[in-house]
C-alpha positions, 0 to 999 in steps of 0.5 A: 500576395492577395489574401484568401476570401473571408468566411466571417469578418469582424466589423468596426463601426465609427460613429454611434448616432443616427447613421451608426444606429442604422448601420448597427441594425443592418449588420445584425439583420443581414444574415437573418435575411440573406444567405451570404458568403461572409458573415459579419461579427459586430466586434467594436463600435468607436466614439470619442465619448467613452461612456456614451460609446459603451452605452451604445455598444450595449444597446446596439449589440457590439462586443466592445467599445473604442474611443480612438479610430486608430485603435479600431484599425489596429485590432486584428479581430476587425477586418472591415471599417464602417465609417458613419462619422461626420464628413471631416473624418471620412478621408483620414479613417478610410485611407488609414484603414485601406493602407492597413488592408481593411475593407471599408464602407464609408457613408456619403458623401465620400469626402468634404472636398474633391482633393480628399475624395481623389486621395480616397479613391487612389487609396482604394485602388492601391488596396484592391490588389491586396484584397481590400474592398471599398464601398461608399454608402449611397443606400437609396440604390438599395430601395427595391423600387429604385433597383427595379427602375434601373432594370427597366431603363437598362431594358430600354423601356423608356427609350432615349433619355430626355429629362432627369428631374430630382428633388430632396426636400426636408423641413427640419431647419425650417424653424430659426430656433432649431439648434446648431449641429455639425451638419451646419459647419463647413469644417465638419460637413463640407457643405449643407443640403448640397452634400447631405441631400444633393449627393443622394439625388446626383448618385441616383441620377448616375445609377439609374441612367448610366449617364454623367452630368457634364455642366451645371448652373447653380444657386445656393442660399443660407436663410438663417446664418446664426443658430442657438448652440445645443448646449445653451452657450449662445449662438453659432454661425451657419457656414453651409448652404441651406438650399441648393438648386441647379440645372444640368447638362448630361453627356447624352444630351439630356437635361436635368434639374436638381433641388435639395433643401432643408426648408421645404415645410411639410416635407419630412424626407421627400426624395423624388426622381423622375426620368422622361424618355422617348418611349416612356417615363419612370418616377420614384418617391421615397415617401412611397418607397414600395412603389414605382410609377411607370409610363409606357408610351407604346400603349393606346394613346387615349388610355396612356397614364402612369401605372403604379407598381407595388414593388413587393414581389419575390422576383423584384430586387432584394425581396426574396429575403423578406416577406410575402407580396404586399408586405412592404419594407421600410427605410432601414432595410436599405442598409441591410441590402447595402451590407448584403451587397458589400459582404457578397462582393467581399466573399466573391472577390469582386468590386462592391458598388458604388465604389470610391470611384463612384463617390469621386464622380459625385464629389466632382459634381458637388464641387462644380455646383459649389463653384457655379453657385459662387461664381454665378455661371455655368461650370464644367464637371472636372474629370 
């Protein structure tokens, strides 16, 4: 029998590093910004290092600490498992949590392999009738300017889609002396820039256009194959891509180009996506995340050009919970919006988006890109 909707819910977070900090701040802020049907309790944070996890619990506002994710799932006071651990841990934790009837929020990409993603989606489907909900954390859907762009597309303002252009450029590995991390190991991360950065722009293309990538032709490269270990014990082999680019065909007939790299010197976190249609164009740049560029071809030709929309008005997506017009938001608020959407879906009994089915759809594209880069040929995205 499906359980009754929660009115408050204990959250158990796996991971206390970069994403763990972002998620922790979001769980603390979400009820201060939004009126929600479900309130989160920061019940427990989990990590393998006991001392570091306890320190993180104290610093980030968690009531307790665990060193085993299985113990976290077993706790009766934890109803939602938030997975911010490396990719190799996504599938075992998510599947076990869903089988235990817990809600799940899982960081992107959903998994390291297509088979893992498929198993996670099946576990989410099986848990849904019993009341457990699962969502994948593509937080850039929650940028207000991106959500506004989706509304503009849905209103038909850019007409028939012709092109999607998307890049995600970073430079944190541009120096060969940058130390090894788990993100450079295939057994931990699955892929490099492709999964870490490319997954975001693939998801945004799907989210903004409601279109699907059907075929890809890809190139990938690892520029520095060996890096110093952070603990000073020699070097380690880099077993993932450093940069990926691919061309794509979409189901509608539109064309796409995608690029993800950690070697674009001078670019710290440059995610840019542009849509060109028969009636207009849209462009978004994460480094100017409160702005949206919009071109309406219906205007006077001699005066045509992109207009800059400052997305801070209270009727823009998510902005009602924040500040007066012109008072901009930051990157961290995307995680607060993500938490708000998940808690709303849980409270209302609906399916939070993006679902594990959405995560699987992105994983299918990632898989096709990897196959294409290896085989040096066009590859179809499996369905």
